[in-house]
N, C-alpha and C positions, 0 to 999 in steps of 0.2 A: 786480772780479769779483762778480757778483750771486748771492746765495744764495737758494735756494727751499726753503720749508718742505715737509715731506712732506704729501701730500694727506690722509693719515689723521689727522695732528695738527690740520690746519685744520678738518676735520669735527668733531673732538672739542671744539675750542674753540667752535665754533658751537653744539654741543649743550649746552654749559655756560652759554650766554648767558642762559637763563631766558625768562620771559614778558615781552612788551612791555606797556606801560601799557594799551594798547587791549585786548589779549587778557585782561589781568587784570580790567579793568572789565566786559568781556563775561561772563567766568566768574562774577564776583560778581553780576551782574544775573540770570543764569540761576539761580544758587543761591538768590537772594532770591525769585525767582518760585516756585521749587519749594517753598521754606520757607513762603511765604504760602499756597500751595495746600494743603500738608499741614496747616498750622495751622488754616486755614478748615475743612477736612474734620473735623479733630479737635474743634474747637469746635462745629460743627454736630452731629456725632455725640453729643457730650456733652450738648448742649441737648436733642436728640431723646430721648436716654435718660432725662434728668431729667423731661422732659414726660411720657413714657410711664409712668414710675414714679409720678408724681403723679396721673395719670389713673387708673391702676390702684388707687391708694390711695383716690381719690375714689369709685370704684364700690364698693370694699370697705366704706368707711365707711357708704354708704347701705344696703348689704345687711345689714351687721352691726347697724346701728341698728334696722332693722325686725325682725330676728330677736330682738333684745333686748326690744323693745317688745311684740312678739307674744307672747313667753313670759310677760312680766309681766301683760299683759291676760288671758291664759288663766288665770293664777293668781288673778286678782281674784275675791274672794268665795268662794274654795274653803275648805271645811272638811268633814272626814270625820265626819259625825254618827253614823254606825254605830260607828265606832271609839270615840267618846266614850261612847255609850250602847249597848253590845252587848246581844245577847239575854240576858235574865235580869237585867240591871242595874236598879237602882232609881233613881229620881230623875225630874226633869221632862224635858221635851222640849228638846233643845239649841237654842239661839237661832241664827237665821240672820243674815247681814249685812243690816241694814235700818236706815235713819236713825232709826226710831222704837223700835228694840230696843236691848238692852244693848250689842251690838257696834258699832252704828252702821253707816253705809253703807260699801260696798266701794270707793267712789270719792270723791275730793276733788280739785278742780282750781282753778286761778286763771287768768284771762284777761289777757294782755298785762301782766304785772307788770314793774316797773322793778327792784325788789329782792325777795328772797324769803328767808324764814326756814324752811329745810327741816326744822328740828327742832320747829316749831310745830304744834300740833294743828289749826290753821286755815290753814297756809301763809301766815300774815300777813307783811306787809312786814318785812324784817329784814336779814340779814347778807350775802347773796350778791347781786351785781349780775348781773341777767339781760340777755343780749344781744338786741338788736333786737326788743324787745317780744315775745319768744317766750313761748308758753304753757308752763305747768307742771302736772303732775298727779301724783296719788298713788293707788296701788292697795293694798288690804289683804287679807290672806289668812292661812290656816293651812297647815301641812304634814301629814305623816303620821309615825307612830312605827313602830319595829320591833315584832315580835310580842310581845316582852316588855314593851313600853311604857316602855323605859328611855332610848331615844335616837331621833333622827330616822332614818328608813330611807333617806333620800337620794333619794326619788322627787320631792320638791319642793325646789327650790333658789331662793334669793333672787337679786337682781340682781348680787350680788358672788360668787355661787357657794357660799354657805353653805347647808347642809342645814337645813330648817325642820321643827320638831316640830309635832304635831297641835294642841296647846293645848287649852283648854277654855273654858267660859263666863266664868270669872273671870280668865283670862289674856289678855294683850294680843296681838292678831294682829301678824304681821310687816307692815311698811309699806315700800314702795319708792317713792321720790319722784324724778321725772325732770324735768330742767330743762336749759337751755342757758346756759353761762357760759364765761369764758376760763380755759383751762388754763395756768397759769404755772409748774407744777411739772415736767411731763414734759420740756419744753425751755425753760428760762428765757430763752434768747437769742432764741427765736422763738415766743412764746406763741401758741397756736392756740385757736379756738373748739372746744367739745366738748360732747357729750351726757353729762351727769353723772347719777349715781344716788346717792341717799342712802338707806341701809338702816337701819331703826330698831334692829336688833340690833347692828350695828357702831357706829353713832353718828356723830358728827362732822357736817360740812356736806356731805359727799358725795365721790364719787370720779369722776374723769374716765374714762369708759369708751370712748367712740367719738370719735376726733379728727375735726375738720373739719366738724362739724355747726354751722352758723352761724345758722340760723333754724328754728323749729318752731312750727307752728300746728295746732290741733285743733278739729274740729267734733264735737259729741256727738250721736249718733243716739238720739232719745228716742221712746219709745212712750207717748204721753200718754193714750191711751184704753184701754190694757190689752188690745189685740186681737192682740198678738204680732207687730205689724208697725211698722216705723219710720214715724213721722208727720212728723218734721222733723229736720234737722241744724242745730244752733245752737252758738254759742260758750257756754262754761260759764256766763257771766254771765246767759244767758237760759234756762238749764236750769231747768225748774219743779221737778223732783225728781230727785236723783241716783239714786234707786232705779229710775227708769224708763229709765236709760241702759244700753244693752247693745251699742252699737257706737261705736268711736272712728274717725273719719276723720282721718288724720294726714298732714300735708305737711311736708317738710323741704327745706332748701337746704343742700347740702354743698359744700365749697370745698377747692381744692388748697392745700397749705401754702406753695407758692412761686408767684411770678409767671411762669407758663410759657405764658400765652396770647400769641399774636402781636399782639393788639390790647389796648388799654386803654379799652374803651368801657364806660360805665355800663350797668347792666341792672336792670330792675325785674321782680320776681316777684309774680304774683297767685296766692297759694297755692291758692285754690279757684275760679279762673277768673273770667272777666269777667261771668258771670251773678251771681256773689256780690259782686264788686267792679266795679260798672258803670263803664266808662270808666277802669279802672285806679285807681279811688279806693276806699279801704277804707270799708266801711260804719261807721256810728256805733257805737262801743263795741267795735270790733275792729280797731284801727289796725294791729296786727301782721300782719294777713292780706295786706297789700301791703308787700313788702320791697324797698327800693331799695338794691342792692348798690353798694359802692364801685368806682370805676374804677381798680383796683389791679393789673390784669394777671393776676389769678388766675382759673382756670376754675371755673365753678360749675354744679351740676347740681341740678335740682329732682326730688324723688321723692315718691311718695304711695302710701298703701295704707289699707285698713280692717282693724280688728281687733275681734273680737267677744268679749264676756265669755261664756265657756262655762258659768259658774256663775250666770248672770243669773236673778234671781228678783224679781218685782214684789211689793212688800209690800202 
């Protein structure tokens, strides 16, 4: 006699049988395709976010660098002579900033240095390695005191944010020296080029203030015939008299901290255009005016502006 299993039991056994090898392979393939798509979207989004962050930082570096330099140049040569010799005071006439006077000139610069000594009175070659033959310059000025004459009133600040006092004929003016070097302190694992400022009150070799500034070149607007108009723009090595300079034409190249560019092509920057560097070749005596950037995948931006000395006086 032949026995038959109940239909419900047969169906239960079939349901417990699981996936076949082919079904398992199809399921794994579909899962891998989905995982690859999700991973690709995540990596692409992460790369896009990193790129946008670096580009935003690039633009901020250029803007903040120019704000810092504009403020410094506006301070150059400032002194409140009325505060030094108010009505009824006795004594001589307060000296102005002038290369032939006691205080000396409001401006000192050096063209395309390899090294720099920011503590030196001449910016002579010394302790700091300068990047990419970048120019360096120094501005000198005084501040203002409170009504009691006991402390700075905070209306004039140096490049590091310290208030500057008014000073006098026998006191040394404040000096801010700007240059481009490698900042190995902020992030030792990924050193970046930066705009440094060395303040004479604080001392030391300077502080990295604006990250990402890789190259800086300056032409100095000089009024050589004292008619109140710029006659020429030249590198500092060709300036006939720093007392005649009242405009700085500044060009900088700023760079992202990471390789976020889709290409790795080399790029050359002519800071002052092809009229100044004919055929992309820097003129004699100003090699840094043409900068060949590395093909390292980083995005670079060239920015330029002019800054005038508000306290300009020809001696």
